[in-house]
Every structure is written in C-alpha cells, then in structure tokens.
C-alpha positions as CSV (number, residue, x, y, z in Angstrom):
1,M,4.0,23.3,-3.1
2,S,4.2,26.4,-0.9
3,A,0.4,26.6,-0.7
4,I,0.3,23.0,0.6
5,W,3.0,23.7,3.1
6,R,1.2,26.8,4.4
7,S,-2.2,25.0,4.5
8,I,-0.9,22.2,6.8
9,H,0.2,24.8,9.3
10,H,-3.4,26.0,9.8
11,K,-4.5,26.3,13.4
12,D,-7.4,23.8,12.8
13,I,-5.1,20.9,11.9
14,N,-4.2,18.9,15.0
15,R,-0.7,17.6,15.6
16,K,-1.3,14.0,14.5
17,A,-2.8,15.2,11.2
18,W,0.0,17.6,10.7
19,Y,2.6,14.9,11.3
20,F,0.9,12.5,8.8
21,L,0.7,15.2,6.1
22,W,4.3,16.3,6.7
23,M,5.5,12.6,6.4
24,A,3.4,12.1,3.3
25,I,4.8,15.2,1.6
26,H,8.4,14.3,2.4
27,N,8.1,10.6,1.5
28,G,8.6,9.5,5.1
29,Y,6.4,6.4,4.9
30,K,7.9,3.2,3.5
31,V,5.3,2.5,0.7
32,G,5.3,1.9,-3.0
33,D,8.5,2.3,-4.9
34,Y,10.6,2.2,-1.7
35,W,10.4,-1.6,-1.7
36,K,11.1,-2.2,-5.4
37,H,14.9,-2.1,-5.0
38,I,15.2,-4.3,-1.9
39,P,15.6,-8.0,-2.7
40,S,12.7,-10.2,-1.5
41,T,10.5,-7.3,-0.6
42,E,9.3,-6.4,-4.1
43,P,5.7,-7.7,-3.5
44,R,5.2,-5.0,-0.8
45,A,5.5,-2.3,-3.6
46,E,2.1,-3.3,-5.0
47,C,-1.3,-3.3,-3.2
48,L,-2.8,-6.8,-3.0
49,Y,-6.2,-5.4,-3.8
50,C,-5.4,-3.1,-6.7
C-alpha cells in the first residue's frame, strides 16, 4: 500500500487525478457494497450491465 501512496504523489499526476485516486483508495465514492445495507437502494450495488 505504501508504494501506491507514494506513486500518487508523483509530480506528473495532476490534482484531479490525485483526488480521484485518493478517494478510490479510501473508499470515498458511494459505489458497490455501500448501498447494500440501505433499504430501497440495494439495486444500486450492482451494475446494470454486468
């Protein structure tokens, strides 16, 4: 995990990409299992195309 953390702080990664990667690493986006325990939102946990 430390290698991933160090790699996103590379000077060639812009702020938007860094923010996206940081949020993804820290489960900051409300996707997947996040919705499984909230009543009436369970369908959001699964991709409609998969």
